[in-house]
C-alpha positions in Angstrom: 0.0 0.0 0.0 2.8 2.4 0.8 4.4 1.7 -2.5 1.1 2.5 -4.3 0.8 5.8 -2.4 4.4 6.7 -3.1 3.9 5.9 -6.8 0.7 8.0 -7.0 2.4 10.9 -5.0 5.4 10.8 -7.3 3.2 10.8 -10.4 1.2 13.7 -9.1 4.3 15.7 -8.5 5.7 14.9 -11.9 2.4 15.7 -13.7 1.5 18.6 -11.5 -2.0 20.0 -11.1 -4.3 19.9 -14.1 -5.2 23.6 -13.5 -2.6 26.3 -13.8 -2.7 29.1 -11.2 -3.9 32.3 -12.8 -4.0 34.7 -10.0 -7.1 35.7 -8.0 -10.4 34.5 -9.4 -12.7 37.0 -11.0 -15.3 38.5 -8.6 -18.2 36.7 -10.3 -16.4 33.4 -10.8 -17.5 30.5 -8.6 -14.6 28.7 -6.9 -14.4 25.2 -5.5 -12.1 23.2 -3.3 -10.6 20.0 -4.6 -11.0 17.5 -1.8 -8.2 15.3 -3.1 -5.7 18.1 -3.5 -6.6 19.3 0.0 -6.0 15.9 1.4 -2.6 15.6 -0.4 -1.6 19.2 0.6 -1.3 20.3 -3.0 -1.8 23.9 -2.3 -1.5 25.0 -5.9 -4.8 23.2 -6.7 -6.9 23.4 -3.6 -8.9 26.3 -4.8 -10.0 26.4 -8.5 -12.5 28.1 -10.7 -15.6 26.1 -11.3 -16.8 25.5 -14.8 -19.7 23.6 -16.4 -17.1 20.8 -17.1 -15.8 20.6 -13.5 -15.7 17.0 -12.4 -18.1 16.2 -9.6 -19.1 13.2 -7.6 -22.1 12.8 -5.3 -21.2 10.7 -2.2 -23.5 10.2 0.8 -25.7 13.1 -0.1 -22.9 15.6 -0.6 -21.3 16.8 -3.9 -17.5 16.9 -4.1 -15.8 18.9 -6.9 -12.4 18.3 -8.3 -9.8 20.3 -10.2 -9.2 17.5 -12.6 -10.4 14.1 -13.8 -7.3 12.6 -12.1 -8.5 13.8 -8.7 -12.0 12.7 -9.5 -10.7 9.2 -10.3 -8.6 9.1 -7.0 -11.7 10.1 -5.0 -13.9 7.4 -6.7 -11.3 4.7 -5.8 -11.5 5.6 -2.1 -14.3 8.1 -1.4 -14.4 7.4 2.4 -10.8 8.4 2.9 -11.2 11.8 1.2 -14.7 12.5 2.4 -13.6 11.8 6.0 -10.8 14.3 5.7 -13.1 16.9 4.1 -15.7 16.6 6.8 -13.1 16.8 9.6 -11.6 19.9 8.1 -8.1 18.4 8.3 -5.7 17.5 5.6 -3.1 14.8 5.7 -0.1 14.1 3.5 -0.3 10.9 1.5 3.4 10.2 2.0 
């Protein structure tokens, strides 16, 4: 399991976030928080601009939004892990 987490973490660092930081969001732009990036302490992607194409997953009556399809896929693989961290307000490194 540790090897898998290390591999995913390394891949995430190499690939970087799917969204490029572009300064402060416009006043009328809706922003979201990527649960997976928050859990992984990827501060570059935690806050992102929401679009119609923003990946979303409904889990136990709550909608979770993601900065990329990669983060959406990670959440779908283990939603309890990320949802638990989101509800507790804490973030933990996956290392």
